[in-house]
C-alpha positions in Angstrom: 0.0 0.0 0.0 1.3 3.4 -1.0 0.8 5.6 2.0 2.3 8.7 3.5 5.3 6.9 5.0 6.1 5.3 1.6 5.6 8.6 -0.1 8.0 10.3 2.3 10.6 7.6 1.7 10.3 8.0 -2.1 10.5 11.8 -2.0 13.8 11.5 -0.1 15.3 9.7 -3.2 14.4 12.6 -5.5 16.7 15.5 -6.4 15.0 17.9 -4.1 16.3 19.7 -1.0 13.0 20.3 0.9 9.5 18.8 1.0 6.5 19.1 3.3 2.8 18.5 3.4 -0.1 20.9 4.1 -3.9 20.9 4.3 -5.6 23.1 1.8 -8.3 23.9 4.4 -5.6 26.1 5.9 -4.7 27.9 2.7 -6.2 31.4 2.7 -5.0 32.4 -0.7 -6.8 32.3 -4.0 -6.5 29.8 -6.8 -6.1 32.1 -9.9 -7.1 31.1 -13.4 -8.4 27.6 -12.4 -11.5 26.1 -10.8 -11.5 27.3 -7.1 -13.2 24.0 -6.2 -9.9 22.2 -6.8 -9.0 22.8 -3.2 -12.0 20.7 -2.2 -11.4 17.8 -4.6 -7.7 17.9 -3.9 -7.5 18.9 -0.2 -3.8 18.1 0.5 -0.7 19.8 -0.8 2.9 18.7 -1.3 5.5 21.5 -1.3 8.9 20.7 -2.8 12.0 23.0 -3.0 15.3 23.0 -4.8 18.0 25.4 -3.6 19.7 27.8 -5.9 23.5 27.7 -6.6 25.6 29.7 -4.1 28.1 30.3 -6.9 25.5 31.7 -9.3 23.9 33.8 -6.7 27.3 35.2 -5.8 27.4 36.9 -9.2 24.2 38.8 -8.4 25.5 42.1 -6.9 23.5 45.0 -8.3 20.8 43.1 -10.1 20.2 40.1 -12.3 22.5 38.9 -15.0 22.1 36.4 -17.8 23.8 33.6 -15.8 21.3 34.0 -13.0 18.4 34.1 -15.5 19.5 30.8 -17.1 20.0 29.1 -13.7 16.7 30.4 -12.4 15.0 29.0 -15.5 16.7 25.6 -15.2 15.8 25.2 -11.6 12.2 26.0 -12.4 12.2 23.4 -15.2 13.7 20.8 -12.9 11.0 21.5 -10.3 8.3 21.2 -13.0 9.7 17.9 -14.2 9.9 16.4 -10.7 6.4 17.7 -9.7 5.0 16.0 -12.8 6.7 12.7 -11.8 5.3 13.0 -8.3 1.8 13.6 -9.7 2.1 10.6 -12.0 3.3 8.5 -9.1 0.3 9.4 -7.0 -2.1 8.7 -9.9 -0.3 5.3 -10.6 -1.4 4.4 -7.0 -5.0 5.4 -7.5 -5.0 9.0 -6.2 -5.8 12.2 -8.0 -3.2 14.9 -8.3 -2.4 18.3 -10.0 1.1 19.6 -10.4 1.5 23.4 -10.7 4.2 25.2 -12.6 7.1 26.6 -10.5 7.1 30.0 -12.1 4.0 30.8 -14.2 2.6 34.3 -13.6 -1.1 34.7 -14.4 -1.4 38.3 -13.0 1.8 40.3 -13.7 0.8 43.5 -12.0 0.2 41.6 -8.7 2.9 39.0 -9.4 0.5 36.1 -8.8 0.6 32.5 -10.1 -2.1 29.9 -10.1 -1.2 29.2 -6.4 1.1 30.7 -3.9 4.0 28.2 -3.5 5.3 30.3 -0.6 2.0 30.1 1.3 1.8 26.4 0.8 5.4 26.0 1.9 4.8 28.0 5.0 1.8 25.8 5.9 3.9 22.8 5.3 6.4 24.1 7.9 9.2 24.7 5.4 9.7 28.3 6.5 8.0 31.7 7.1 7.2 34.7 5.0 10.1 37.1 5.5 10.5 40.8 5.1 11.4 40.3 1.5 8.0 38.7 0.8 9.7 35.4 0.1 9.6 32.0 2.0 12.6 31.9 4.3 13.9 28.5 5.4 16.0 28.1 8.5 18.8 26.3 6.6 18.7 27.8 3.2 17.2 31.3 3.7 15.4 32.5 0.6 17.7 30.7 -1.7 15.2 28.0 -2.7 12.7 27.7 -5.5 9.4 25.9 -4.8 6.5 24.3 -6.5 3.3 22.6 -5.4 1.4 19.4 -6.1 -2.2 19.0 -4.9 -3.7 15.6 -4.2 -6.5 13.7 -2.6 -4.0 11.3 -0.9 -4.5 11.8 2.9 -1.4 13.6 4.3 -0.5 15.0 7.7 0.1 18.7 7.7 3.4 20.2 8.8 3.6 22.8 11.6 3.8 26.4 10.4 6.7 28.5 11.8 6.4 31.9 13.4 8.2 34.9 12.0 11.9 34.3 12.6 13.8 37.1 10.8 14.1 38.7 14.2 16.5 41.7 13.9 18.0 40.7 10.5 17.5 43.5 8.0 19.9 42.3 5.3 17.3 42.3 2.6 15.9 45.6 3.7 19.3 47.2 3.4 20.0 46.1 -0.2 16.6 46.3 -1.9 17.1 48.7 -5.0 13.4 49.5 -5.0 13.1 50.3 -1.3 10.2 47.9 -1.3 11.1 46.0 1.8 10.2 47.3 5.3 10.4 46.2 8.9 6.9 44.8 8.9 6.4 42.2 6.1 2.9 43.4 5.6 4.3 46.7 4.4 6.1 45.1 1.4 5.6 47.3 -1.7 4.5 44.9 -4.4 4.1 47.7 -7.0 7.5 49.2 -6.2 9.1 45.8 -6.5 7.4 45.1 -9.8 8.4 48.4 -11.3 12.0 47.9 -10.4 12.2 44.3 -11.8 10.5 45.6 -15.0 13.2 48.3 -15.2 16.0 45.7 -14.6 14.4 43.3 -17.1 14.4 45.9 -19.9 17.8 47.5 -19.0 19.7 44.3 -18.8 17.9 42.5 -21.7 16.8 39.7 -19.4 13.6 37.9 -20.5 12.2 37.5 -17.0 10.9 39.7 -14.1 13.6 38.7 -11.6 16.1 40.5 -9.4 17.9 38.2 -7.0 19.5 40.9 -4.8 17.4 40.1 -1.6 17.7 36.4 -2.4 21.5 36.5 -2.4 21.8 38.1 1.0 19.2 35.8 2.7 21.5 32.9 3.2 20.1 30.9 6.1 22.3 28.8 8.4 23.7 26.4 5.8 
């Protein structure tokens, strides 16, 4: 019988750095561009993460470059491939599942995807939402990309963490948009979007990315 224990054992064999489970009954975000009832038919979530390369992030000083863009895209592609395999594994064992893209924006102005991977990750106990509006993991900081698989396979939910940035203001001090503030609720989404749009056009990078606050949020690893 393929149960949660066997799923955990199998996930440990995959090329991912983090994984956790969450209940969609606790998810207070929207599902954009798809049937909202999906959270009812698929009430459990699997969050998986792959860390970014320290070497590549080390080249991000005053904004994104083509090397970081390529690496960012490759990690997202790897996450999508692994998430698809997880969804197929679940369906092979008689469960329903739906894998979401790691980085597909459906609302550019508000920087929203179909589902908030960081919210799911926080519910799964993989980290907390930091001042930089990203999921912060104890070990890896914000240097992880995530994606989500929904399923009807019964799973036990992780324990969400409280805010643990404490007195660290590394991201606040380097943000070129001035979008990061002491209180995470004051994060300036529009200011961030305008800056990454400027960087995208100025540096001929085909993606709305920055990486500056990611590079300084290193975690304990």
